DRENVEX-909433 format. One record per residue: z, y, x of N, C-alpha, C in turn; residue number from 1; residue in three letters. Coordinates in Angstrom, 2 decimals. Last residue first. Layout:
REM residues N
[torro [Z, Y, X], [Z, Y, X], [Z, Y, X], NUM, "ALA"],
...
***
This chain:
REM residues 231
[torro [114.22, 100.73, 81.60], [115.25, 99.73, 81.38], [116.50, 99.98, 82.25], 231, "GLN"],
[torro [112.37, 102.59, 82.40], [113.15, 102.89, 81.21], [114.30, 101.92, 81.00], 230, "GLU"],
[torro [111.15, 101.32, 84.53], [111.88, 102.56, 84.77], [112.85, 102.84, 83.63], 229, "ILE"],
[torro [109.80, 99.26, 83.30], [110.90, 98.91, 84.20], [111.77, 100.13, 84.46], 228, "GLU"],
[torro [107.87, 100.76, 82.05], [108.82, 100.01, 81.21], [110.04, 99.64, 82.04], 227, "LYS"],
[torro [106.43, 101.61, 84.18], [107.21, 102.61, 83.45], [108.21, 101.94, 82.50], 226, "THR"],
[torro [105.27, 99.14, 84.94], [106.16, 99.86, 85.85], [107.03, 100.88, 85.12], 225, "LYS"],
[torro [103.70, 98.51, 82.68], [104.74, 97.59, 83.16], [105.76, 98.32, 84.02], 224, "GLN"],
[torro [101.99, 100.71, 82.55], [102.87, 100.41, 81.42], [104.01, 99.49, 81.84], 223, "LYS"],
[torro [100.65, 100.47, 85.02], [101.45, 101.66, 84.71], [102.44, 101.37, 83.59], 222, "ILE"],
[torro [99.32, 98.03, 84.69], [100.28, 98.20, 85.78], [101.23, 99.36, 85.47], 221, "ILE"],
[torro [97.63, 98.66, 82.56], [98.62, 97.60, 82.41], [99.72, 97.71, 83.46], 220, "SER"],
[torro [96.04, 100.58, 83.76], [96.87, 100.97, 82.62], [97.98, 99.94, 82.41], 219, "ILE"],
[torro [94.75, 98.95, 85.60], [95.67, 99.98, 86.08], [96.57, 100.48, 84.96], 218, "ILE"],
[torro [93.23, 97.36, 83.87], [94.17, 96.73, 84.80], [95.20, 97.74, 85.28], 217, "LYS"],
[torro [91.64, 99.23, 82.56], [92.64, 98.49, 81.79], [93.67, 97.81, 82.69], 216, "HIS"],
[torro [90.07, 100.06, 84.77], [90.87, 101.02, 84.00], [91.99, 100.30, 83.27], 215, "LYS"],
[torro [88.79, 97.74, 85.49], [89.73, 98.34, 86.43], [90.64, 99.32, 85.70], 214, "ILE"],
[torro [87.18, 97.40, 83.22], [88.17, 96.38, 83.58], [89.24, 96.94, 84.52], 213, "LYS"],
[torro [85.58, 99.73, 83.31], [86.45, 99.48, 82.16], [87.54, 98.46, 82.49], 212, "ASN"],
[torro [84.13, 99.40, 85.64], [85.05, 100.52, 85.53], [86.06, 100.27, 84.42], 211, "VAL"],
[torro [84.04, 95.91, 86.58], [83.51, 97.09, 85.90], [84.57, 98.18, 85.86], 210, "SER"],
[torro [84.38, 94.47, 89.84], [84.83, 94.66, 88.46], [84.22, 95.93, 87.87], 209, "SER"],
[torro [84.04, 94.14, 92.52], [83.24, 93.30, 91.63], [83.64, 93.43, 90.16], 208, "LYS"],
[torro [85.69, 96.19, 93.74], [84.32, 95.88, 94.20], [83.47, 95.16, 93.16], 207, "SER"],
[torro [88.29, 96.98, 93.40], [87.34, 97.32, 92.33], [85.90, 96.91, 92.63], 206, "SER"],
[torro [91.39, 95.67, 93.90], [90.04, 95.68, 94.45], [89.04, 95.89, 93.32], 205, "ASP"],
[torro [94.57, 96.91, 94.31], [93.56, 96.63, 93.29], [92.18, 96.76, 93.93], 204, "VAL"],
[torro [97.96, 96.48, 95.17], [96.57, 96.48, 95.63], [95.62, 96.09, 94.50], 203, "TYR"],
[torro [100.67, 98.56, 94.68], [99.97, 97.40, 94.15], [98.49, 97.51, 94.53], 202, "ILE"],
[torro [103.02, 99.55, 97.19], [101.86, 99.86, 96.34], [101.18, 98.57, 95.90], 201, "ALA"],
[torro [105.04, 99.20, 99.00], [105.34, 98.90, 97.59], [104.20, 99.27, 96.64], 200, "ASP"],
[torro [103.88, 99.96, 101.46], [104.42, 98.61, 101.28], [104.65, 98.23, 99.82], 199, "PRO"],
[torro [100.78, 101.72, 101.08], [102.24, 101.76, 101.09], [102.77, 100.34, 100.83], 198, "ALA"],
[torro [97.94, 101.43, 103.05], [98.61, 100.96, 101.84], [100.12, 101.04, 102.00], 197, "LYS"],
[torro [96.53, 104.41, 104.44], [97.10, 103.07, 104.56], [97.80, 102.71, 103.26], 196, "LYS"],
[torro [95.21, 107.07, 106.10], [94.99, 106.20, 104.94], [95.56, 104.82, 105.23], 195, "LEU"],
[torro [97.55, 109.38, 107.55], [96.50, 108.36, 107.68], [96.43, 107.51, 106.41], 194, "ALA"],
[torro [99.19, 111.63, 107.89], [98.57, 111.37, 106.60], [97.45, 110.35, 106.66], 193, "GLY"],
[torro [98.37, 112.32, 111.25], [99.27, 112.60, 110.13], [98.52, 112.30, 108.84], 192, "VAL"],
[torro [96.37, 111.35, 112.85], [97.73, 111.39, 113.40], [98.78, 111.65, 112.33], 191, "PRO"],
[torro [94.09, 109.02, 111.40], [94.62, 110.38, 111.45], [96.03, 110.35, 112.04], 190, "LYS"],
[torro [92.82, 106.63, 111.05], [93.39, 106.92, 112.37], [93.87, 108.35, 112.51], 189, "ASN"],
[torro [91.68, 106.41, 108.62], [92.70, 105.41, 108.95], [93.38, 105.68, 110.28], 188, "MET"],
[torro [89.79, 108.47, 108.67], [90.92, 108.54, 107.73], [92.04, 107.59, 108.11], 187, "ASP"],
[torro [87.94, 107.56, 110.60], [88.69, 108.79, 110.81], [89.95, 108.83, 109.94], 186, "ASN"],
[torro [87.03, 105.21, 109.37], [87.62, 105.16, 110.70], [88.48, 106.38, 110.97], 185, "LYS"],
[torro [85.99, 106.22, 106.96], [87.08, 105.25, 106.95], [87.81, 105.24, 108.29], 184, "ASP"],
[torro [83.92, 107.82, 107.97], [85.03, 108.44, 107.24], [86.23, 107.50, 107.21], 183, "ARG"],
[torro [82.24, 105.89, 108.96], [82.83, 106.84, 109.90], [84.04, 107.51, 109.27], 182, "GLU"],
[torro [81.58, 104.67, 106.56], [82.23, 103.87, 107.59], [82.90, 104.78, 108.63], 181, "MET"],
[torro [80.31, 106.81, 105.25], [81.52, 106.21, 104.67], [82.29, 105.41, 105.73], 180, "ILE"],
[torro [78.09, 107.25, 106.87], [79.08, 108.32, 106.69], [80.40, 107.77, 106.17], 179, "ALA"],
[torro [76.74, 104.84, 106.53], [77.22, 105.22, 107.86], [78.31, 106.28, 107.77], 178, "GLN"],
[torro [76.14, 105.05, 103.79], [76.96, 103.95, 104.28], [77.56, 104.29, 105.64], 177, "LEU"],
[torro [74.45, 107.33, 103.78], [75.72, 107.34, 103.03], [76.66, 106.27, 103.55], 176, "VAL"],
[torro [72.31, 106.44, 105.33], [73.08, 107.61, 105.76], [74.44, 107.65, 105.08], 175, "GLU"],
[torro [71.42, 104.31, 103.75], [71.88, 104.05, 105.12], [72.73, 105.21, 105.64], 174, "GLU"],
[torro [70.60, 105.62, 101.43], [71.72, 104.69, 101.36], [72.30, 104.45, 102.76], 173, "PHE"],
[torro [69.84, 109.15, 101.99], [69.51, 107.73, 101.95], [70.77, 106.86, 101.91], 172, "SER"],
[torro [70.08, 111.89, 99.81], [70.59, 111.27, 101.02], [70.34, 109.76, 100.92], 171, "GLN"],
[torro [70.04, 114.68, 97.96], [69.12, 113.68, 98.48], [69.62, 113.15, 99.82], 170, "ASN"],
[torro [71.71, 115.62, 95.07], [71.83, 115.53, 96.52], [70.97, 114.39, 97.04], 169, "ILE"],
[torro [72.08, 115.94, 92.35], [70.87, 116.48, 92.97], [70.91, 116.49, 94.48], 168, "GLY"],
[torro [74.16, 114.65, 91.19], [74.41, 116.02, 91.63], [73.22, 116.66, 92.35], 167, "ASN"],
[torro [73.13, 112.15, 90.78], [73.51, 112.95, 89.60], [73.70, 114.41, 89.96], 166, "ARG"],
[torro [72.90, 111.37, 93.46], [71.69, 111.53, 92.64], [71.97, 112.39, 91.41], 165, "LYS"],
[torro [75.58, 111.16, 94.19], [74.73, 112.16, 94.83], [73.48, 112.45, 94.00], 164, "ASN"],
[torro [76.31, 108.95, 92.62], [76.95, 110.25, 92.39], [76.10, 111.38, 92.98], 163, "GLN"],
[torro [74.77, 107.00, 93.79], [74.56, 107.31, 92.38], [75.15, 108.67, 92.04], 162, "ARG"],
[torro [75.91, 107.04, 96.36], [74.48, 107.36, 96.19], [74.19, 107.73, 94.74], 161, "CYS"],
[torro [78.48, 106.16, 95.79], [78.30, 107.52, 96.28], [76.84, 107.96, 96.14], 160, "ARG"],
[torro [77.94, 103.50, 95.07], [78.51, 104.43, 94.09], [78.29, 105.88, 94.51], 159, "ARG"],
[torro [77.00, 102.48, 97.48], [76.15, 102.45, 96.29], [76.63, 103.46, 95.26], 158, "LYS"],
[torro [79.28, 102.78, 99.06], [78.07, 103.54, 99.40], [77.11, 103.59, 98.21], 157, "ALA"],
[torro [80.98, 100.95, 97.87], [81.33, 102.38, 97.82], [80.13, 103.26, 98.14], 156, "ARG"],
[torro [79.69, 98.58, 98.51], [79.84, 98.97, 97.11], [80.16, 100.45, 96.98], 155, "GLU"],
[torro [79.97, 98.70, 101.32], [78.64, 98.65, 100.70], [78.71, 99.08, 99.24], 154, "ILE"],
[torro [82.79, 98.66, 101.72], [81.99, 99.81, 102.13], [80.61, 99.85, 101.46], 153, "PRO"],
[torro [84.58, 97.39, 98.81], [83.87, 97.19, 100.08], [83.06, 98.43, 100.43], 152, "THR"],
[torro [87.58, 99.03, 97.66], [86.27, 98.43, 97.39], [85.57, 98.28, 98.74], 151, "ALA"],
[torro [90.83, 99.87, 96.18], [89.91, 99.61, 97.28], [88.57, 99.08, 96.77], 150, "ASP"],
[torro [93.76, 101.55, 95.53], [92.48, 101.13, 94.96], [91.44, 101.03, 96.06], 149, "LEU"],
[torro [97.04, 101.07, 95.32], [96.02, 101.24, 96.37], [94.72, 100.67, 95.82], 148, "TYR"],
[torro [99.63, 102.71, 93.53], [98.47, 101.80, 93.50], [97.55, 102.11, 94.68], 147, "ILE"],
[torro [102.84, 103.12, 92.21], [101.97, 103.29, 93.37], [100.87, 102.24, 93.35], 146, "LYS"],
[torro [105.13, 104.74, 90.28], [103.99, 103.82, 90.19], [103.06, 104.12, 91.36], 145, "VAL"],
[torro [107.06, 106.53, 91.06], [107.49, 105.30, 90.40], [106.38, 104.26, 90.29], 144, "LYS"],
[torro [107.16, 108.13, 94.23], [106.48, 107.93, 92.94], [106.86, 106.58, 92.36], 143, "ALA"],
[torro [108.17, 108.76, 96.65], [109.12, 108.25, 95.67], [108.48, 108.05, 94.29], 142, "ASP"],
[torro [106.16, 109.89, 98.13], [106.58, 108.53, 98.50], [107.57, 107.92, 97.51], 141, "PRO"],
[torro [103.99, 111.97, 97.65], [105.02, 111.53, 96.70], [105.45, 110.08, 97.01], 140, "PHE"],
[torro [102.80, 112.43, 100.26], [102.98, 113.48, 99.26], [104.09, 113.14, 98.28], 139, "VAL"],
[torro [102.93, 109.90, 101.75], [103.40, 111.19, 102.26], [103.74, 112.20, 101.17], 138, "VAL"],
[torro [102.22, 107.55, 100.35], [102.95, 107.45, 101.61], [103.57, 108.77, 102.08], 137, "THR"],
[torro [100.79, 108.07, 98.07], [101.88, 107.09, 97.98], [102.76, 107.07, 99.22], 136, "THR"],
[torro [98.94, 109.93, 99.07], [99.83, 110.32, 97.97], [101.03, 109.38, 97.91], 135, "ILE"],
[torro [96.92, 109.93, 100.94], [98.30, 109.72, 101.40], [99.32, 110.10, 100.32], 134, "ASP"],
[torro [94.50, 110.23, 99.63], [94.56, 109.30, 100.77], [96.00, 108.98, 101.18], 133, "ARG"],
[torro [94.45, 110.31, 96.05], [94.06, 110.88, 97.33], [94.08, 109.83, 98.42], 132, "GLY"],
[torro [95.62, 111.30, 92.79], [94.93, 110.39, 93.71], [94.51, 111.10, 94.97], 131, "GLU"],
[torro [98.05, 111.26, 90.25], [97.48, 111.98, 91.39], [96.84, 110.99, 92.34], 130, "MET"],
[torro [99.11, 111.85, 87.10], [98.48, 110.82, 87.92], [97.72, 111.56, 89.01], 129, "ILE"],
[torro [102.14, 112.77, 85.34], [100.93, 113.05, 86.10], [100.41, 111.83, 86.84], 128, "ILE"],
[torro [103.66, 113.86, 82.38], [103.49, 112.76, 83.32], [102.17, 112.98, 84.04], 127, "ASN"],
[torro [105.44, 116.89, 81.70], [104.21, 116.11, 81.71], [104.29, 114.96, 82.71], 126, "LYS"],
[torro [107.48, 118.73, 81.65], [107.66, 117.49, 80.91], [106.43, 116.61, 80.83], 125, "GLY"],
[torro [107.25, 120.82, 83.26], [106.80, 121.05, 81.89], [106.91, 119.79, 81.04], 124, "GLU"],
[torro [107.91, 119.69, 85.64], [108.88, 120.61, 85.04], [108.53, 120.91, 83.59], 123, "LYS"],
[torro [105.53, 118.38, 86.20], [106.72, 117.59, 85.85], [107.77, 118.46, 85.17], 122, "LEU"],
[torro [103.89, 120.54, 86.89], [103.59, 119.76, 85.68], [104.80, 118.95, 85.24], 121, "TRP"],
[torro [105.16, 121.32, 89.25], [105.01, 122.29, 88.16], [104.73, 121.56, 86.84], 120, "ASP"],
[torro [104.89, 119.06, 90.85], [106.22, 119.40, 90.33], [106.15, 120.42, 89.20], 119, "TYR"],
[torro [102.07, 119.18, 91.41], [102.70, 118.05, 90.75], [104.03, 118.39, 90.11], 118, "GLY"],
[torro [101.77, 121.67, 92.70], [100.99, 121.37, 91.49], [101.67, 120.24, 90.70], 117, "ILE"],
[torro [103.49, 121.24, 94.87], [103.76, 122.32, 93.92], [103.04, 122.06, 92.59], 116, "LYS"],
[torro [102.22, 119.13, 96.20], [103.55, 118.94, 95.63], [103.88, 120.00, 94.58], 115, "ARG"],
[torro [99.81, 120.41, 96.95], [99.81, 119.22, 96.10], [101.16, 119.02, 95.41], 114, "GLU"],
[torro [100.77, 122.41, 98.66], [100.02, 122.78, 97.45], [100.05, 121.62, 96.46], 113, "ILE"],
[torro [101.88, 120.83, 100.65], [102.75, 121.75, 99.90], [102.08, 122.17, 98.59], 112, "LYS"],
[torro [99.57, 119.64, 101.61], [100.59, 118.79, 101.00], [101.55, 119.65, 100.16], 111, "THR"],
[torro [98.34, 121.81, 102.80], [97.79, 121.30, 101.55], [98.75, 120.35, 100.85], 110, "ILE"],
[torro [100.02, 122.17, 105.07], [99.81, 123.26, 104.10], [99.30, 122.73, 102.76], 109, "LYS"],
[torro [99.84, 119.67, 106.34], [101.14, 120.21, 105.96], [100.99, 121.28, 104.87], 108, "GLU"],
[torro [97.13, 119.49, 106.88], [97.74, 118.54, 105.95], [99.09, 119.04, 105.46], 107, "ARG"],
[torro [96.91, 121.53, 108.78], [96.14, 121.59, 107.53], [96.80, 120.70, 106.49], 106, "VAL"],
[torro [98.55, 120.61, 110.83], [98.87, 121.89, 110.19], [98.13, 122.06, 108.87], 105, "SER"],
[torro [97.26, 118.19, 111.62], [98.60, 118.18, 111.02], [98.94, 119.47, 110.28], 104, "PRO"],
[torro [93.88, 117.62, 110.85], [94.82, 118.46, 111.59], [96.18, 118.46, 110.89], 103, "PHE"],
[torro [92.21, 116.30, 109.15], [93.01, 115.48, 110.07], [94.03, 116.29, 110.84], 102, "SER"],
[torro [90.53, 117.79, 107.65], [91.77, 117.36, 106.99], [92.67, 116.56, 107.91], 101, "SER"],
[torro [88.37, 118.14, 109.30], [89.19, 119.32, 108.98], [90.52, 118.93, 108.35], 100, "THR"],
[torro [87.41, 115.46, 109.35], [87.89, 116.12, 110.57], [88.80, 117.30, 110.25], 99, "GLN"],
[torro [86.71, 114.97, 106.74], [87.65, 114.04, 107.37], [88.24, 114.68, 108.63], 98, "SER"],
[torro [84.84, 117.02, 106.25], [86.15, 117.04, 105.60], [87.16, 116.10, 106.22], 97, "VAL"],
[torro [82.29, 116.94, 107.33], [83.36, 117.53, 108.14], [84.76, 117.39, 107.54], 96, "ILE"],
[torro [80.52, 115.69, 105.59], [80.41, 115.41, 107.01], [81.55, 115.96, 107.85], 95, "GLY"],
[torro [80.96, 116.75, 103.10], [81.38, 115.37, 103.35], [81.41, 115.05, 104.84], 94, "SER"],
[torro [79.67, 119.21, 103.50], [81.12, 119.18, 103.33], [81.65, 117.78, 103.62], 93, "VAL"],
[torro [77.04, 118.25, 103.75], [77.61, 119.12, 104.78], [79.14, 119.11, 104.72], 92, "GLU"],
[torro [76.49, 116.87, 101.40], [76.64, 116.11, 102.65], [77.30, 116.93, 103.76], 91, "PRO"],
[torro [78.51, 118.26, 98.70], [77.31, 118.23, 99.53], [77.56, 117.40, 100.79], 90, "THR"],
[torro [80.65, 118.68, 97.05], [80.15, 117.31, 97.15], [78.90, 117.20, 98.03], 89, "ARG"],
[torro [81.30, 121.29, 96.73], [82.18, 120.52, 97.62], [81.70, 119.08, 97.80], 88, "ILE"],
[torro [79.48, 122.27, 94.85], [79.27, 122.58, 96.26], [80.13, 121.72, 97.19], 87, "GLN"],
[torro [80.65, 121.54, 92.40], [79.43, 120.87, 92.87], [79.24, 121.06, 94.36], 86, "THR"],
[torro [82.92, 123.19, 92.26], [83.06, 121.75, 92.02], [81.84, 120.95, 92.48], 85, "SER"],
[torro [83.46, 125.83, 92.53], [82.69, 125.20, 93.61], [82.72, 123.67, 93.48], 84, "VAL"],
[torro [83.82, 128.71, 90.83], [83.77, 127.27, 90.58], [82.86, 126.63, 91.63], 83, "ASP"],
[torro [85.76, 131.26, 92.28], [84.42, 130.71, 92.07], [84.49, 129.20, 91.86], 82, "GLU"],
[torro [88.32, 132.10, 92.96], [87.84, 132.37, 91.61], [86.47, 131.83, 91.29], 81, "GLY"],
[torro [88.60, 131.09, 95.56], [88.65, 132.54, 95.32], [88.02, 132.91, 93.98], 80, "ASN"],
[torro [87.34, 128.27, 94.35], [87.59, 128.89, 95.64], [87.49, 130.40, 95.45], 79, "LEU"],
[torro [88.32, 125.75, 92.12], [87.87, 127.13, 92.29], [88.29, 127.65, 93.66], 78, "PHE"],
[torro [87.38, 122.74, 90.59], [88.10, 123.39, 91.68], [87.47, 124.76, 91.93], 77, "VAL"],
[torro [88.02, 120.86, 87.61], [87.19, 121.78, 88.38], [88.03, 122.40, 89.48], 76, "LEU"],
[torro [87.98, 117.97, 85.67], [88.70, 118.78, 86.65], [87.73, 119.58, 87.50], 75, "GLN"],
[torro [87.54, 117.65, 82.21], [86.92, 117.59, 83.53], [87.67, 118.49, 84.48], 74, "LYS"],
[torro [88.27, 118.05, 79.61], [88.58, 116.76, 80.22], [87.91, 116.56, 81.57], 73, "ASN"],
[torro [87.65, 120.80, 79.36], [86.89, 119.78, 78.61], [87.02, 118.40, 79.25], 72, "ASN"],
[torro [89.13, 121.42, 82.39], [88.35, 122.03, 81.33], [87.48, 120.96, 80.67], 71, "LYS"],
[torro [91.70, 122.08, 84.57], [91.13, 121.05, 83.71], [90.42, 121.72, 82.55], 70, "ASN"],
[torro [91.64, 123.39, 87.87], [91.74, 123.62, 86.44], [91.10, 122.46, 85.68], 69, "LYS"],
[torro [93.03, 124.37, 90.96], [92.46, 123.29, 90.15], [92.68, 123.62, 88.68], 68, "LEU"],
[torro [92.35, 126.67, 93.58], [93.00, 126.38, 92.31], [92.27, 125.26, 91.58], 67, "ASN"],
[torro [92.87, 128.55, 96.44], [92.31, 127.30, 95.91], [93.08, 126.95, 94.64], 66, "ILE"],
[torro [92.16, 131.42, 98.15], [92.90, 130.91, 97.00], [92.17, 129.69, 96.47], 65, "ASP"],
[torro [92.62, 132.33, 101.64], [91.83, 131.94, 100.47], [92.73, 131.46, 99.34], 64, "ILE"],
[torro [94.20, 132.77, 103.81], [93.34, 133.87, 103.38], [92.52, 133.56, 102.13], 63, "LYS"],
[torro [95.51, 130.58, 104.62], [96.36, 131.73, 104.31], [95.54, 132.87, 103.71], 62, "GLU"],
[torro [93.51, 128.88, 105.31], [94.24, 128.58, 104.09], [95.16, 129.72, 103.67], 61, "LEU"],
[torro [92.68, 129.63, 107.78], [91.88, 130.11, 106.65], [92.61, 129.85, 105.33], 60, "ILE"],
[torro [94.34, 128.27, 109.59], [94.63, 129.66, 109.25], [93.87, 130.18, 108.04], 59, "GLY"],
[torro [93.15, 125.84, 110.06], [94.34, 125.88, 109.23], [94.62, 127.30, 108.73], 58, "ALA"],
[torro [91.00, 126.76, 111.60], [90.74, 125.87, 110.47], [91.93, 125.88, 109.52], 57, "VAL"],
[torro [92.30, 128.18, 113.64], [91.46, 128.89, 112.68], [91.20, 128.07, 111.43], 56, "GLU"],
[torro [93.72, 126.06, 114.90], [94.40, 127.28, 114.48], [93.60, 128.03, 113.42], 55, "LYS"],
[torro [91.77, 124.12, 115.56], [92.79, 123.84, 114.54], [93.45, 125.10, 114.02], 54, "GLU"],
[torro [88.63, 124.02, 116.18], [89.66, 125.03, 116.36], [90.73, 124.89, 115.27], 53, "ASN"],
[torro [86.62, 122.35, 115.56], [87.52, 121.89, 116.62], [88.69, 122.85, 116.83], 52, "SER"],
[torro [84.99, 123.60, 113.78], [85.91, 122.61, 113.24], [86.86, 122.04, 114.29], 51, "ILE"],
[torro [84.64, 127.07, 113.82], [84.44, 125.83, 114.60], [85.45, 124.78, 114.17], 50, "PRO"],
[torro [83.68, 128.65, 110.85], [84.80, 128.36, 111.74], [84.52, 127.07, 112.51], 49, "ILE"],
[torro [82.07, 129.92, 108.91], [81.54, 129.56, 110.22], [82.63, 129.34, 111.26], 48, "LYS"],
[torro [82.84, 130.26, 106.37], [83.34, 131.26, 107.31], [82.94, 130.96, 108.75], 47, "ASN"],
[torro [81.71, 128.06, 105.19], [81.25, 129.39, 104.77], [81.69, 130.48, 105.75], 46, "ARG"],
[torro [83.22, 125.98, 106.39], [81.77, 126.11, 106.61], [81.29, 127.52, 106.31], 45, "LEU"],
[torro [85.76, 126.54, 105.36], [85.56, 126.50, 106.81], [84.08, 126.68, 107.14], 44, "VAL"],
[torro [85.29, 126.22, 102.65], [85.67, 127.55, 103.14], [85.48, 127.64, 104.66], 43, "ALA"],
[torro [84.83, 123.47, 102.62], [83.75, 124.39, 102.23], [84.04, 125.79, 102.74], 42, "LEU"],
[torro [87.38, 122.57, 103.28], [86.28, 122.32, 104.21], [85.10, 123.24, 103.91], 41, "ALA"],
[torro [88.73, 123.34, 100.94], [89.11, 123.94, 102.23], [87.98, 123.77, 103.24], 40, "HIS"],
[torro [87.48, 121.62, 99.19], [87.36, 123.06, 98.97], [87.71, 123.81, 100.26], 39, "CYS"],
[torro [88.34, 119.19, 100.18], [86.91, 119.50, 100.22], [86.69, 121.01, 100.04], 38, "ARG"],
[torro [91.07, 119.35, 99.64], [90.62, 119.24, 101.03], [89.14, 119.59, 101.16], 37, "TYR"],
[torro [90.93, 119.49, 96.84], [91.59, 120.56, 97.60], [91.11, 120.54, 99.05], 36, "LEU"],
[torro [89.75, 117.14, 96.11], [89.03, 118.37, 95.83], [89.63, 119.54, 96.60], 35, "MET"],
[torro [91.67, 115.26, 96.60], [90.54, 115.33, 97.51], [89.73, 116.61, 97.33], 34, "GLY"],
[torro [93.39, 115.34, 94.46], [93.76, 116.09, 95.66], [92.62, 116.20, 96.67], 33, "THR"],
[torro [93.14, 115.58, 91.24], [92.28, 115.05, 92.30], [92.54, 115.86, 93.57], 32, "ASP"],
[torro [95.20, 114.80, 88.66], [95.09, 115.72, 89.79], [94.31, 115.05, 90.92], 31, "ILE"],
[torro [95.73, 114.67, 85.17], [95.02, 114.13, 86.33], [94.87, 115.18, 87.42], 30, "SER"],
[torro [98.36, 114.03, 83.10], [97.67, 115.13, 83.76], [97.05, 114.59, 85.04], 29, "VAL"],
[torro [97.95, 111.54, 80.49], [98.52, 112.03, 81.74], [97.73, 113.24, 82.25], 28, "LEU"],
[torro [97.26, 110.03, 78.25], [97.73, 111.41, 78.08], [98.42, 111.96, 79.32], 27, "GLY"],
[torro [96.10, 107.59, 78.51], [97.56, 107.63, 78.47], [98.13, 109.04, 78.29], 26, "LEU"],
[torro [93.35, 108.14, 78.50], [93.89, 107.11, 77.60], [95.40, 107.21, 77.43], 25, "ASP"],
[torro [93.12, 110.13, 80.49], [92.69, 110.40, 79.12], [93.33, 109.41, 78.14], 24, "LYS"],
[torro [94.02, 108.78, 82.75], [94.72, 109.99, 82.29], [94.39, 110.29, 80.83], 23, "ALA"],
[torro [92.06, 106.84, 83.00], [93.43, 106.43, 82.72], [94.23, 107.61, 82.16], 22, "VAL"],
[torro [89.87, 108.49, 83.61], [89.85, 107.64, 82.42], [91.25, 107.21, 82.01], 21, "LEU"],
[torro [90.70, 109.71, 86.02], [90.39, 110.54, 84.84], [90.41, 109.71, 83.55], 20, "LYS"],
[torro [91.01, 107.46, 87.67], [92.14, 108.35, 87.39], [91.91, 109.17, 86.13], 19, "THR"],
[torro [88.41, 106.46, 87.84], [89.45, 105.68, 87.18], [90.63, 106.57, 86.79], 18, "ILE"],
[torro [87.11, 108.58, 89.26], [86.64, 108.11, 87.95], [87.75, 107.41, 87.18], 17, "THR"],
[torro [88.67, 108.75, 91.65], [88.47, 109.89, 90.77], [88.08, 109.49, 89.36], 16, "GLY"],
[torro [88.52, 106.12, 92.76], [89.80, 106.73, 92.39], [89.63, 107.86, 91.38], 15, "LYS"],
[torro [86.43, 104.71, 93.77], [86.46, 104.92, 92.32], [87.73, 105.59, 91.83], 14, "GLY"],
[torro [86.01, 104.56, 96.40], [86.63, 103.38, 95.78], [86.71, 103.52, 94.26], 13, "ALA"],
[torro [85.05, 106.72, 97.81], [84.10, 105.93, 97.03], [84.68, 104.71, 96.35], 12, "GLY"],
[torro [87.32, 106.58, 100.50], [86.27, 107.34, 99.81], [85.33, 106.40, 99.07], 11, "ALA"],
[torro [90.26, 104.47, 99.92], [89.18, 105.07, 100.71], [88.16, 105.81, 99.85], 10, "PRO"],
[torro [93.44, 105.36, 98.35], [92.31, 104.47, 98.61], [91.21, 105.20, 99.36], 9, "GLY"],
[torro [96.16, 105.78, 95.98], [95.47, 106.01, 97.25], [94.31, 105.05, 97.39], 8, "ASP"],
[torro [97.92, 107.22, 93.37], [96.84, 106.28, 93.71], [96.19, 106.70, 95.02], 7, "ILE"],
[torro [100.85, 107.48, 91.52], [100.17, 107.83, 92.77], [99.15, 106.76, 93.12], 6, "ALA"],
[torro [102.23, 108.84, 88.76], [101.43, 107.69, 89.16], [100.64, 108.13, 90.39], 5, "VAL"],
[torro [105.42, 110.05, 87.96], [104.20, 110.25, 88.74], [103.54, 108.91, 89.01], 4, "ILE"],
[torro [107.15, 111.05, 84.91], [106.91, 110.20, 86.08], [105.57, 110.54, 86.73], 3, "TYR"],
[torro [109.92, 112.29, 82.95], [108.54, 112.37, 83.43], [108.37, 111.53, 84.70], 2, "SER"],
[torro [111.90, 110.77, 80.51], [111.84, 111.22, 81.90], [110.39, 111.18, 82.40], 1, "MET"],
***
């Protein structure tokens, strides 16, 4: 029986990195839902849509095509056929994605996309691992394995700075930290799909652990939970 591993947590907690590593080790299909919201935010910027206009911000989703593809063990996101995997990581997109993703109508539309992607893989007999902000609470509340991956704001800012450097993005640590703290506030206070730990999610703090240790800890959790499913 196919299963879903759902992972939630704040920006920079390492969800994307850990999810990909776990997926590779266990042969799971990895789905980064944050890329969908960032791709939508990029479309909002490109179309010069006022981010306060919910109708237009949500309406653009009816006019664009967003698609996720796995290539060479790397997940890529395409906007109308264009690979925008790097463009969605710019400070401009990071600066508005929490706002554009807070509209109930936007979350409703993208949640449908997330569920379709997940169920399509399940129908093919694949086990999936999906990460985001509300996967355990809204998108797949019945997921058999739920994890909340966290880290301190300072540690997350350090990680985001390293990621920005790799992507050629120039932004100071202070700017990144401030952006992360503002993002946390917005994400935790969304009227729909707010970031919070599901009651039955297992809490994992990655602040002081290596990527490898966190990977093995989560793999252990998945194996234990799926074993319980089979019994």
